FIROVO-569921 format. One line per 8 residues: number of its first residue (from 1); their letters; for each residue x, y, z of N, C-alpha, C. Coordinates in steps of 0.001 Angstrom, whole numbers. Example, Ala and Ser with C-alpha at 12.3 -4.5 7.8 and 13.67 -1.06 7.14 Angstrom:
% residues 2
1	AS	13190:-5690:7800:12300:-4500:7800:13200:-3300:7800 ~ 12850:-2250:7080:13670:-1060:7140:12900:30:7870
//
This chain:
% residues 235
1	MNAALKPL	-13371:-5076:-8970:-12770:-4275:-7939:-12534:-2746:-8059 ~ -12955:-2042:-7133:-12665:-527:-7339:-11246:-270:-7454 ~ -10858:454:-8471:-9444:711:-8923:-8609:1277:-7599 ~ -9291:2011:-6837:-8579:2616:-5624:-8151:1571:-4579 ~ -8791:320:-4781:-8540:-579:-3797:-7506:-1778:-4253 ~ -7169:-1686:-5369:-6078:-2408:-6055:-4757:-2242:-5341 ~ -3945:-3264:-5157:-2467:-3026:-4498:-1785:-1996:-5481 ~ -1214:-976:-4777:-222:-274:-5596:1100:-513:-5635
9	ILVVEDEA	1815:-666:-6742:3289:-957:-6830:3938:40:-7479 ~ 5082:365:-6704:6008:1277:-7099:7164:649:-8157 ~ 7235:1093:-9278:8427:442:-10024:9461:1331:-10158 ~ 10665:972:-9540:11889:1977:-9707:12868:1286:-10844 ~ 12919:1976:-11895:13696:1318:-12979:13905:2554:-13968 ~ 15211:2670:-14356:15379:3577:-15451:15439:3194:-16947 ~ 15307:1950:-17232:15199:1552:-18465:13694:1665:-19079 ~ 13437:2744:-19875:11917:3174:-20343:11238:1896:-20848
17	DLVTLLSY	11861:1186:-21686:11279:-128:-22375:10659:-1125:-21175 ~ 11623:-1364:-20192:11298:-2250:-19065:10148:-1686:-18258 ~ 10264:-417:-17907:9077:187:-17313:7793:107:-17985 ~ 7832:170:-19239:6573:-16:-20040:6044:-1391:-20004 ~ 6933:-2327:-20144:6679:-3758:-20010:6018:-4102:-18480 ~ 6795:-3756:-17670:6392:-4022:-16267:5076:-3433:-15999 ~ 4825:-2258:-16375:3709:-1478:-16045:2409:-2121:-16762 ~ 2611:-2587:-18012:1566:-3262:-18764:1307:-4473:-18239
25	NLEREGFR	2121:-5368:-17673:1808:-6647:-17226:1355:-6574:-15760 ~ 1710:-5694:-15094:1238:-5463:-13569:-299:-4902:-13681 ~ -611:-3974:-14561:-1822:-3414:-14523:-2831:-4486:-15141 ~ -2202:-5370:-16136:-3233:-6436:-16528:-3704:-7387:-15615 ~ -2547:-7580:-14512:-2919:-8441:-13449:-3748:-7734:-12488 ~ -4033:-6706:-12408:-4955:-6070:-11435:-4353:-5088:-10428 ~ -3054:-4765:-10809:-2248:-3877:-9843:-2355:-2323:-10301 ~ -2294:-1466:-9322:-2039:-108:-9836:-522:202:-9826
33	VITAGDGE	99:927:-10826:1406:1146:-10818:1860:2594:-10894 ~ 2789:2983:-10093:3552:4229:-10294:4942:3925:-10583 ~ 5632:4932:-11210:7018:4602:-11522:8067:5732:-11169 ~ 9408:5211:-10759:10294:6172:-10452:11593:5987:-11325 ~ 12245:6813:-11879:13404:6541:-12527:14811:6638:-12006 ~ 14707:7092:-10942:16163:7159:-9970:15698:6984:-8511 ~ 16803:6754:-7588:16485:6573:-6397:15841:7629:-5498 ~ 16307:8911:-5812:15693:9931:-5058:14181:10173:-5233
41	EALLLADE	13850:9944:-6613:12418:9990:-6877:11697:8895:-6214 ~ 12374:7752:-6156:11651:6634:-5559:11349:6756:-4071 ~ 12447:7313:-3307:12216:7535:-1936:11132:8570:-1756 ~ 11056:9509:-2459:10012:10691:-2495:8480:10035:-2518 ~ 8445:9144:-3704:7322:8736:-4060:6764:7558:-2862 ~ 7772:6833:-2428:7423:5917:-1437:6848:6479:-177 ~ 7513:7617:-24:7117:8259:1403:5693:8967:1190 ~ 5528:9602:-114:4115:10265:-175:2965:9311:-540
49	RSPHLILL	3199:8142:-1302:2154:7438:-1926:1778:6069:-1037 ~ 2824:5730:-228:2591:4656:412:2331:3239:-165 ~ 3107:2822:-1267:2753:1715:-2201:2826:471:-1270 ~ 2020:-498:-1767:1924:-1837:-1038:3187:-2634:-1193 ~ 3911:-2407:-2416:5129:-3159:-2643:6192:-2199:-3597 ~ 7434:-2414:-3641:8298:-1645:-4401:9129:-2605:-5134 ~ 9137:-2743:-6646:9995:-3203:-7334:11237:-2370:-7760 ~ 12431:-2694:-7157:13569:-1911:-7122:14702:-2422:-7915
57	DWMLPLMS	14985:-1726:-8834:16162:-2104:-9826:17628:-1594:-9089 ~ 18373:-2753:-9163:19754:-2641:-8298:20483:-1434:-8844 ~ 20579:-1246:-10207:21520:-270:-10877:20550:952:-11164 ~ 20807:1873:-10489:20099:3197:-10872:20950:4354:-10930 ~ 20624:5461:-11669:21324:6887:-11552:21167:7395:-10232 ~ 22029:8218:-9778:22162:8989:-8502:22323:8278:-7227 ~ 21682:7085:-7180:21622:6233:-6043:21657:4873:-6234 ~ 22151:3885:-5745:21984:2476:-6065:20675:1983:-5381
65	GLEVCRQL	20192:892:-6026:19164:206:-5367:19414:-42:-3896 ~ 20526:-680:-3695:20998:-1183:-2196:20780:70:-1433 ~ 21407:1201:-1738:21201:2509:-723:19740:2721:-721 ~ 18941:2772:-1853:17495:3203:-1547:16799:2236:-690 ~ 17112:803:-733:16631:-100:91:16773:168:1601 ~ 18175:588:1828:18610:825:3106:18042:2162:3712 ~ 17612:3201:2870:16928:4313:3326:15558:4095:3548 ~ 14935:3123:2803:13469:2839:2847:13364:2151:4365
73	RRNPKTRE	14356:1290:4707:14243:672:5994:14451:1563:7260 ~ 15147:2668:6857:15501:3703:7912:14386:4637:8198 ~ 13338:4726:7251:12434:5579:7287:11130:4898:7985 ~ 10559:5410:9083:9379:4623:9856:8177:4338:8796 ~ 8016:5477:8058:6793:5087:6955:6960:4132:5973 ~ 8210:3793:5664:8478:2741:4819:9147:1589:5095 ~ 9522:1458:6459:10185:425:6914:9654:-878:6805 ~ 8343:-1028:6628:7699:-2368:6457:7219:-2623:5061
81	TPVIMLTA	7448:-1639:4072:7065:-1866:2730:7699:-2978:2056 ~ 7155:-3869:1568:8064:-5051:887:8722:-4580:-200 ~ 9915:-4998:-513:10709:-4644:-1511:11349:-6028:-2338 ~ 11033:-6025:-3651:11736:-6967:-4494:12668:-6397:-5443 ~ 13935:-6717:-5295:15003:-6162:-5924:15041:-6797:-7522 ~ 15316:-6063:-8562:15374:-6516:-9828:16965:-6303:-10260 ~ 17596:-7131:-10842:19019:-7072:-11224:19445:-8176:-12164 ~ 20469:-7493:-12862:21224:-8433:-13865:22104:-9304:-13161
89	RGEEADKV	22535:-9058:-11954:23406:-9738:-11068:22701:-11119:-10579 ~ 23254:-12188:-11003:22779:-13356:-10486:23540:-14271:-9434 ~ 24783:-13755:-9100:25582:-14456:-8281:25061:-14521:-6819 ~ 25234:-15453:-6151:24761:-15694:-4830:25289:-14592:-3910 ~ 26393:-14118:-4063:26867:-13217:-3020:26175:-11827:-3359 ~ 25739:-11566:-4536:25035:-10408:-4856:23533:-10540:-4335 ~ 22952:-11699:-4331:21660:-11929:-3793:21661:-11697:-2268 ~ 22695:-12220:-1559:22888:-12052:-106:22970:-10560:179
97	RGLNSGAD	23720:-9757:-545:23938:-8323:-390:22524:-7776:-565 ~ 21795:-8087:-1481:20458:-7353:-1572:19642:-7817:-575 ~ 19552:-8987:-41:18562:-9390:1063:18969:-8764:2363 ~ 20357:-8611:2715:20842:-7993:3765:20599:-6573:3947 ~ 20385:-5937:2622:20108:-4537:2635:18572:-4160:3083 ~ 17840:-5310:3158:16394:-5034:3572:15442:-5618:2420 ~ 15988:-6013:1263:14879:-6579:423:14243:-7665:758 ~ 12991:-8047:357:12271:-9165:896:12395:-10235:-177
105	DYLSKPFS	12708:-10049:-1431:12880:-11030:-2439:13930:-10428:-3552 ~ 14365:-11371:-4406:15371:-11034:-5308:15057:-11738:-6714 ~ 14945:-10916:-7714:14710:-11551:-8971:15747:-11146:-10008 ~ 16471:-12000:-10702:17405:-11831:-11648:16971:-11685:-13106 ~ 17309:-10589:-13745:17024:-10434:-15153:17895:-11493:-16084 ~ 17206:-11916:-17247:15725:-11543:-17492:14921:-12789:-16847 ~ 13550:-12210:-16642:12599:-12954:-15840:11505:-12910:-16665 ~ 10390:-13779:-16404:9174:-13894:-16966:8247:-13017:-16317
113	PTELVARI	7121:-12297:-16914:6244:-11673:-16281:5388:-12435:-15368 ~ 5161:-13797:-15829:4561:-14780:-14941:5141:-14956:-13542 ~ 6433:-15132:-13542:7289:-15470:-12365:7180:-14031:-11462 ~ 7334:-12865:-12082:7356:-11710:-11322:5936:-11546:-10556 ~ 4967:-11893:-11328:3669:-11663:-10785:3471:-12671:-9485 ~ 4047:-13914:-9734:3720:-14839:-8607:4616:-14402:-7460 ~ 5887:-13847:-7747:6704:-13386:-6561:5961:-12288:-5825 ~ 5392:-11441:-6487:4724:-10125:-5982:3594:-10634:-5057
121	RAVLRRAS	2724:-11575:-5520:1692:-12071:-4777:2115:-12818:-3529 ~ 3184:-13565:-3789:3829:-14427:-2519:4392:-13264:-1446 ~ 4876:-12325:-1905:5240:-11403:-891:4288:-10564:-328 ~ 3318:-10072:-1084:2139:-9470:-580:1422:-10217:312 ~ 1361:-11611:148:511:-12452:1216:1186:-12515:2473 ~ 2520:-12498:2521:3311:-12558:3798:3115:-11180:4516 ~ 3424:-10097:3682:3555:-8794:4274:2223:-8146:4723 ~ 1240:-8402:3771:-95:-7696:3906:-1199:-8698:3720
129	PGLAEELL	-1502:-9631:4666:-2436:-10668:4497:-3784:-10047:4085 ~ -4080:-8964:4615:-5410:-8290:4192:-5826:-8182:2880 ~ -4630:-8062:2058:-4836:-7645:611:-5380:-8978:-133 ~ -5030:-10166:480:-5625:-11441:-157:-6815:-11911:562 ~ -7036:-11375:1535:-8234:-11979:2492:-9566:-11373:2013 ~ -10647:-12123:2030:-11963:-11621:1642:-12713:-11277:3006 ~ -12098:-11560:4191:-12762:-11324:5452:-11890:-10608:6333 ~ -12103:-9352:6518:-11048:-8422:7431:-11841:-8455:8791
137	RFSDISMD	-11080:-8388:9907:-11621:-8080:11133:-10626:-7219:11813 ~ -11419:-6301:12725:-10623:-5365:13634:-11537:-5018:14713 ~ -11050:-5473:16105:-11951:-5376:17159:-13381:-6095:16999 ~ -14429:-5516:17125:-15724:-6101:16779:-16155:-5788:15408 ~ -15423:-5377:14564:-15846:-4960:13220:-15369:-6059:12286 ~ -16155:-6440:11503:-15843:-7428:10208:-16372:-6834:9034 ~ -15484:-7177:8092:-15818:-6627:6576:-15579:-7906:5760 ~ -16745:-8335:5119:-16708:-9197:4015:-16609:-8684:2701
145	LAAHRVRR	-15362:-8856:1984:-15230:-8316:846:-15901:-8880:-305 ~ -16300:-10160:-122:-16957:-10723:-1340:-18398:-10340:-1271 ~ -18895:-10154:-163:-20295:-9769:-180:-20462:-8338:-16 ~ -19551:-7537:172:-19435:-6236:220:-20279:-5812:1623 ~ -20165:-6589:2732:-20877:-6279:3898:-20053:-6020:4981 ~ -20452:-5121:5910:-19740:-4651:6979:-20712:-4858:8188 ~ -20130:-5483:9484:-20953:-5789:10618:-20105:-5298:11785 ~ -20690:-4887:12785:-20133:-4374:14072:-20923:-4872:15147
153	GGRDIHLG	-20514:-5628:16028:-21108:-6144:17198:-22464:-6954:16784 ~ -22361:-7637:15697:-23690:-8278:15414:-24666:-7673:14482 ~ -24407:-6443:14275:-25368:-5492:13434:-24670:-5026:12303 ~ -25584:-4982:11084:-25123:-4528:9704:-24756:-3066:9754 ~ -23564:-2691:9094:-23283:-1378:9024:-23382:-996:7674 ~ -24162:34:7331:-24422:483:5971:-23554:1502:5513 ~ -22501:1431:4548:-21652:2382:4068:-21782:2784:2744 ~ -21469:3979:2298:-21319:4395:954:-19966:3768:492
161	PKEFALLR	-19821:4020:-896:-18672:3396:-1564:-17316:3952:-935 ~ -17296:5351:-820:-16090:6005:-268:-15763:5398:1064 ~ -16809:5512:1929:-16741:5163:3398:-16260:3579:3521 ~ -16730:2706:2584:-16361:1249:2439:-14823:1215:2139 ~ -14427:2018:1119:-12983:2158:593:-11991:2387:1786 ~ -12567:3612:2320:-11743:4048:3519:-11540:3172:4618 ~ -12724:2339:4971:-12620:1405:6152:-11866:118:5567 ~ -11967:-263:4493:-11196:-1404:4000:-9537:-1049:3987
169	HFMQHPGR	-9211:67:3632:-7873:469:3727:-7402:586:5075 ~ -8065:1093:5981:-7673:1247:7388:-7602:-158:7998 ~ -8573:-983:7760:-8529:-2473:8237:-7302:-3263:7774 ~ -7000:-2913:6572:-5743:-3646:5873:-4438:-3159:6697 ~ -4517:-2009:7146:-3275:-1403:7863:-3753:-785:9125 ~ -4191:-1671:10252:-4566:-1086:11411:-3460:-482:12241 ~ -3594:839:12781:-2846:1491:13593:-1868:2315:12797 ~ -1987:2322:11602:-963:3167:10757:-1724:4314:10290
177	VFSREQLL	-1072:5665:10609:-1608:6825:10404:-1499:7182:8856 ~ -2420:7765:8225:-2500:8105:6835:-2965:9486:6749 ~ -2194:10257:6008:-2496:11718:5880:-3620:11808:4896 ~ -4490:13214:4844:-5583:13354:3999:-4993:13167:2546 ~ -3774:13565:2322:-3273:13521:952:-3154:12025:406 ~ -2686:11124:1325:-2710:9827:1062:-4028:9176:837 ~ -5025:9422:1856:-6163:8903:1602:-6835:9327:530 ~ -6642:10622:-168:-7330:10902:-1375:-6739:10196:-2385
185	DIVWGHDV	-5364:9995:-2492:-4875:9178:-3546:-5337:7590:-3570 ~ -5340:7098:-2281:-5735:5716:-2218:-7180:5532:-2526 ~ -8206:6393:-2158:-9718:6033:-2322:-10150:6812:-3412 ~ -9655:7936:-3649:-10288:8770:-4983:-9263:8500:-6324 ~ -8073:8232:-6043:-7160:8082:-7132:-6214:9191:-7336 ~ -4991:8971:-7763:-4128:10156:-7842:-4440:11214:-8757 ~ -5325:11151:-9899:-5317:12022:-10925:-6639:12810:-10751 ~ -7422:12518:-9703:-8709:13070:-9398:-8495:14284:-8621
193	YVELRTVD	-9087:15504:-8862:-8932:16564:-7969:-10081:16687:-7047 ~ -9794:16401:-5805:-10819:16576:-4774:-10090:17311:-3691 ~ -10876:18178:-2907:-10381:18935:-1996:-10075:18119:-660 ~ -9193:18663:5:-8717:17766:1214:-9864:17611:2188 ~ -10695:18552:2567:-11773:18547:3373:-12836:17532:3061 ~ -12728:16990:1777:-13567:15899:1306:-13341:14737:2131 ~ -12111:14383:2510:-11604:13416:3323:-12301:13407:4616 ~ -12269:14637:5346:-12949:14944:6715:-14290:14510:6603
201	VHIRRLRK	-15015:14939:5600:-16602:14757:5355:-16850:13229:5293 ~ -15990:12419:4604:-16424:11032:4659:-15961:10417:5898 ~ -14883:10886:6502:-14500:10255:7915:-15629:10409:8843 ~ -16305:11677:8746:-17263:11825:9723:-18656:11031:9490 ~ -18664:10681:8119:-19740:9664:7803:-19451:8204:8193 ~ -18250:7822:8018:-17800:6765:8539:-17918:6410:9961 ~ -17496:7358:10729:-17591:7451:12200:-19183:7286:12605 ~ -19899:8037:11983:-21448:8161:12320:-21894:6633:12076
209	ALNETEDQ	-21543:6030:11110:-22121:4684:10669:-21693:3758:11608 ~ -20375:3688:12074:-19655:2740:12924:-20252:2956:14259 ~ -20486:4126:14713:-20731:4374:16200:-22186:4675:16305 ~ -23128:3853:15847:-24653:3938:16085:-25007:4018:17348 ~ -24469:3221:18481:-24770:3146:19722:-23637:3821:20639 ~ -23308:3051:21742:-22286:3498:22394:-20825:2747:22105 ~ -20716:2609:20846:-19412:1835:20536:-18188:2880:20669 ~ -17152:2378:21037:-15701:3082:20950:-15476:3461:19490
217	DVIRTVRS	-15159:4735:19523:-14639:5364:18207:-13250:4787:17789 ~ -13158:3899:16771:-11933:3349:16468:-11286:4182:15356 ~ -11968:5117:14887:-11089:6148:14050:-10351:7149:14707 ~ -9081:7171:14697:-8345:8189:15546:-7975:9355:14754 ~ -8180:10351:15189:-7482:11690:14444:-6314:11970:15188 ~ -5207:12211:14140:-3933:12511:14752:-3682:13857:14157 ~ -3726:14873:15093:-3640:16279:14691:-2262:16482:13722 ~ -2672:17197:12828:-1575:17643:11791:-882:16339:11032
225	AGYALDNK	-1473:15440:11250:-970:13995:10395:-1994:13395:9656 ~ -3147:13091:10226:-4196:12377:9579:-5197:11545:10492 ~ -5354:10300:9864:-6176:9512:10754:-5669:7840:10691 ~ -6234:7170:11667:-5777:5761:11852:-6870:5028:12362 ~ -6847:3798:12177:-7705:2712:12825:-7048:2082:13895 ~ -7462:2543:15222:-6961:1707:16181:-7823:1987:17514 ~ -7523:1462:18703:-8419:1592:19823:-7996:2484:20714 ~ -7014:3376:20431:-6573:4553:21076:-7440:5745:20684
233	TTM	-8045:6501:21653:-8848:7596:21485:-8368:8966:21562 ~ -6998:8959:22044:-6228:10281:22264:-6191:10850:21023 ~ -6445:12209:21202:-6514:13175:19965:-5002:13654:19682
//
């Protein structure tokens, strides 16, 4: 799988050894990983990078994991992002507090990497079914991930690798607006220097490929914000 298409996990943990262990096991299982050592950095990264899931430690410097979770839920960009809380607190009352703050799941330390990965995959299946599906659909567009094939209205659509990656991401998050910076990180990778206008070039190519006839343009440009996949054509 293209590395840019792998689910992105934000690990929020201040214990360096645990961060190393989590990153190693998650990357070995096919995830991309970014890390934050405190709550403020976590909120900034969550807003900028749009991770598919956040592993959030309860006890953090500057701001507790509970407060981070509450703020994530108040931000429209991260309101739906799945959160799994990691904590040494195993009492039922603490678990309830974590879930009431907006967490999707709760895992008490110590835990096995196998259980953690299973929990992550289960939460991702519930929150983002498209990440686990091999066939994505939007309007009259279908994308077969196994066959690497796109069709619209019964005809084959031929896409380059970057256009395919862009369309896949859009189809996994229909209606959501992504900035050029976010799309660069998602499709090209965070450590690759590419000019922002490169995104515009590939969006134009994607539009051209999808709209060979009189099809509705499903790639919406949101001025000063970015692009989204939906059926609204208002600029």
